[in-house]
C-alpha positions in Angstrom: 8.8 5.6 20.9 6.6 7.6 18.6 7.9 10.6 16.7 5.4 13.5 16.6 6.1 16.4 14.2 4.6 17.9 11.1 6.6 16.9 8.0 5.2 19.8 5.9 8.2 22.1 5.1 8.6 24.9 7.6 5.8 23.9 9.9 6.5 24.1 13.6 3.0 23.4 14.9 2.5 21.5 18.1 -1.0 20.4 17.0 0.1 17.0 15.8 -2.8 14.7 15.0 -3.3 11.0 14.4 -3.3 11.0 10.6 -4.6 8.0 8.5 -2.6 6.7 5.6 -6.0 5.4 4.4 -9.1 7.5 5.0 -11.1 6.2 8.0 -14.5 7.1 6.4 -13.5 6.0 3.0 -11.1 3.1 2.2 -11.1 1.7 5.7 -14.9 1.6 5.8 -14.9 -0.4 2.6 -12.5 -3.0 4.1 -13.7 -3.2 7.7 -16.1 -5.8 9.0 -18.1 -4.6 12.1 -15.6 -1.7 12.4 -12.5 -3.9 12.5 -9.6 -4.6 10.2 -6.3 -6.5 10.5 -2.7 -5.4 10.0 0.6 -7.2 10.3 2.4 -5.2 13.1 5.2 -5.5 15.6 4.2 -4.8 19.2 6.2 -4.8 22.4 9.3 -6.9 22.0 8.2 -8.6 18.8 10.9 -9.2 16.2 8.4 -10.1 13.4 5.0 -8.7 12.7 1.9 -10.4 13.9 -1.5 -10.2 12.2 -3.4 -8.0 14.7 -6.9 -6.7 14.9 -7.5 -2.9 14.9 -10.5 -0.8 15.1 -10.6 1.2 11.8 -10.2 4.5 13.8 -6.7 3.3 14.8 -5.6 1.5 11.6 -2.8 3.1 9.5 -2.4 5.9 12.0 0.8 7.9 12.2 1.7 11.3 13.8 3.3 13.0 10.8 1.2 16.1 10.2 -0.5 18.9 12.1 -4.3 19.2 11.8 -4.0 22.1 9.4 -1.7 20.5 6.9 -3.3 17.0 7.0 -6.6 18.6 6.0 -5.2 21.2 3.6 -2.8 19.0 1.6 -4.8 15.8 1.3 -8.3 17.2 0.9 -8.4 16.5 -2.9 -8.2 12.7 -2.3 -10.4 12.6 0.8 -13.3 15.0 0.4 -13.8 14.7 -3.3 -14.5 12.0 -5.9 -11.0 11.9 -7.1 -9.5 10.6 -10.4 -5.9 9.6 -10.9 -3.9 12.3 -12.5 -0.4 13.8 -11.7 -1.7 15.9 -8.8 -3.6 13.1 -7.0 -0.8 10.6 -7.8 1.6 13.0 -6.0 -0.7 13.2 -3.0 -0.9 9.4 -2.7 2.9 9.3 -3.1 3.4 12.0 -0.5 1.3 10.3 2.1 3.0 7.0 1.5 6.4 8.7 1.6 5.7 10.6 4.8 4.3 7.5 6.7 7.2 5.3 5.5 9.8 7.8 6.4 8.3 8.2 9.9 8.0 4.4 10.4 11.7 3.9 9.6 12.7 6.7 11.9 10.6 5.2 14.7 12.1 1.8 14.1 15.6 3.2 14.5 14.5 5.0 17.6 12.9 1.9 19.0 16.1 -0.1 18.3 18.2 2.5 20.1 16.0 2.4 23.2 16.0 -1.4 23.2 19.8 -1.5 22.7 20.3 0.5 25.9 18.3 -2.0 27.9 19.5 -5.2 26.3 22.5 -5.5 24.1 24.2 -2.6 22.3 25.0 -4.8 19.4 21.3 -4.7 18.5 21.8 -1.2 17.2 24.4 -2.4 14.7 22.6 -5.3 13.1 21.9 -5.4 9.4 18.2 -4.8 9.8 18.7 -1.6 11.8 21.5 -0.5 9.4 19.1 -1.0 6.5 16.5 1.2 8.1 19.1 3.9 8.8 20.1 3.9 5.1 16.5 4.2 4.1 16.1 7.2 6.4 19.2 8.8 4.8 17.7 8.2 1.3 14.4 9.7 2.3 16.1 12.8 3.5 17.3 13.4 0.0 13.8 12.7 -1.3 12.2 15.0 1.2 14.3 17.9 0.0 13.0 17.4 -3.5 9.4 17.0 -2.3 9.6 20.1 0.0 10.8 22.2 -2.8 7.7 21.4 -4.8 5.4 22.0 -1.9 6.9 25.4 -1.3 7.2 26.6 -4.9 4.4 24.5 -6.7 6.3 24.6 -9.9 6.9 21.1 -11.3 5.5 18.0 -9.8 8.5 15.9 -8.9 7.1 12.4 -9.5 6.2 10.2 -12.5 3.6 7.5 -12.2 1.7 4.7 -13.8 -1.8 3.6 -12.8 -3.4 0.2 -13.1 -7.2 -0.2 -12.8 -8.2 -3.8 -11.9 -11.8 -4.4 -12.5 -12.8 -6.2 -9.4 -13.7 -5.3 -5.8 -11.0 -6.0 -3.2 -10.9 -6.3 0.6 -7.4 -5.0 1.3 -5.3 -1.9 0.8 -1.6 -1.2 1.1 0.8 1.6 0.9 4.5 1.1 0.8 7.7 1.2 -1.2 10.3 -1.2 -2.8 13.9 -0.6 -3.7 14.6 -2.4 -7.0 18.2 -3.7 -7.3 17.5 -5.7 -10.5 15.2 -5.2 -13.5 13.0 -8.0 -14.9 15.8 -9.3 -17.1 18.1 -9.8 -14.2 20.3 -6.8 -14.9 21.5 -4.8 -11.9 20.0 -1.4 -11.5 21.7 -0.2 -8.3 23.6 -1.6 -5.3 22.7 -1.4 -1.7 26.0 0.4 -1.1 25.2 3.3 -3.5 25.2 6.8 -2.1 21.4 7.0 -2.7 19.1 4.1 -3.3 16.1 4.9 -5.5 12.6 3.7 -4.5 9.3 2.8 -6.1 6.3 3.8 -4.1 3.1 1.8 -4.4 -0.5 2.4 -3.3 -3.3 -0.1 -3.8 -6.8 0.7 -2.6 -10.5 -0.2 -3.3 -12.3 2.5 -5.3 -15.9 1.5 -5.7 -16.0 -1.9 -7.4 -12.5 -1.6 -8.7 -9.0 -1.7 -7.4 -6.6 1.2 -8.2 -2.9 0.7 -8.1 -0.7 3.9 -8.3 3.0 3.3 -8.8 5.2 6.4 -8.4 8.9 7.4 -8.5 10.8 10.6 -8.4 11.6 12.2 -11.8 15.3 12.5 -10.9 15.4 8.7 -10.5 13.7 7.9 -13.8 16.8 7.0 -15.7 18.0 4.7 -13.0 14.7 2.8 -12.6 13.4 3.1 -16.2 14.2 -0.6 -17.1 12.3 -1.7 -14.0 9.3 0.5 -14.9 9.3 -0.8 -18.5 9.2 -4.3 -17.1 6.2 -3.5 -14.9 4.3 -2.2 -17.9 4.8 -5.4 -19.8 3.3 -7.6 -17.0 0.0 -9.4 -17.8 -3.1 -8.9 -15.6 -2.4 -12.1 -13.7 1.2 -11.1 -13.2 0.2 -7.6 -12.0 -2.1 -9.0 -9.4 0.6 -11.3 -8.1 3.2 -8.6 -8.1 0.9 -6.2 -6.1 0.0 -8.9 -3.7 3.7 -9.9 -3.2 4.6 -6.2 -2.7 1.9 -5.8 -0.1 3.2 -8.7 1.9 6.8 -7.9 1.7 7.3 -4.1 1.6 4.9 -2.3 3.8 4.0 -1.3 7.3 0.5 -0.3 6.1 -1.2 -3.4 4.8 -4.8 -3.5 5.8 -6.8 -6.7 5.6 -10.5 -7.3 6.0 -11.5 -9.9 8.6 -13.2 -11.7 5.6 -9.7 -12.3 4.2 -8.0 -13.2 7.5 -10.7 -15.7 8.5 -9.9 -17.6 5.2 -6.1 -17.7 5.5 -4.3 -20.9 6.1 -1.5 -21.1 8.7 1.2 -21.1 5.9 -0.5 -18.1 4.3 -0.5 -16.2 7.6 3.2 -17.0 8.0 3.9 -15.5 4.6 2.3 -12.2 5.7 4.1 -12.3 9.1 7.5 -12.1 7.5 8.3 -15.5 6.0 8.1 -14.3 2.4 10.4 -11.3 3.1 12.9 -13.4 4.9 13.1 -15.9 2.1 13.9 -13.2 -0.4 16.4 -11.5 1.9 18.2 -14.8 2.4 18.3 -15.5 -1.4 19.8 -12.1 -2.0 22.3 -12.6 0.8 23.7 -15.8 -0.7 23.7 -14.3 -4.2 20.7 -16.3 -5.6 18.5 -14.0 -7.6 16.1 -14.2 -10.5 16.0 -10.4 -10.9 12.7 -8.7 -10.4 10.9 -11.8 -11.8 10.8 -13.2 -8.3 8.5 -10.3 -7.4 5.6 -11.7 -9.4 6.2 -15.4 -8.7 3.4 -17.5 -7.3 3.9 -18.1 -3.6 0.6 -19.8 -2.5 -1.1 -16.5 -1.7 -2.7 -13.8 -3.8 -4.7 -11.2 -2.0 -6.8 -10.6 -5.1 -8.3 -14.1 -4.8 -10.4 -13.3 -1.8 
């Protein structure tokens, strides 16, 4: 069910490797305990993710680049002591974008295969339709990103960076699609021709946590009120927001065993899909508090461990 191809524009290489969203000998080493980490993942016929143990060599792996481009493109944030600037923010965005695009395409492919064996209606449910729409949106985004990678003229993203002065034992990389700003005003609708996304990376960097929040420049006008709301959040609210986003929006949440061993059963349920389902149900029946719900206290904050 995996898709193996290099996402770099124009590349037709067959040397597709197992790329890491988070560097094996960097971020994952800081999070792992005895070489192991945990991730919420669906396996087999699972319909919800389960918190599953991974060796760090297999954590956050995806087959989205050839060996040449994985090394060449991302070297500045892997082999050097990087600082956040527009170039490194783009690289974190690009890796998140690539892994998320591939994950959504693989989910659609997986659903197609299951539908053939089980019930063809599976291929038409709302979850699968949502992933198909995300893939369509990403195709537009990829054209803009590819243009930059080919021409190297203007970096196509904008970003904000939060530095949180504490060590953390988790990392995540994902995206969210804001439909409301923090005042409850609608930004976009799910039925729009293109939905605009906010991409988020949080990772340990020495004794600090770095959060890099990026979005495409062409989407700035549409998401500006949401971004302005983010910048007004207090430190406590920022931590809760990032923790909630990690739980609800990503295929690439990595947890240290030191966190997992302290989680209560209700907290594990939140990570395994309960939090996302609660919000999806609220939106479905028209109950929304705008983006304020994204930093509400839910009984779990990954920064507390």
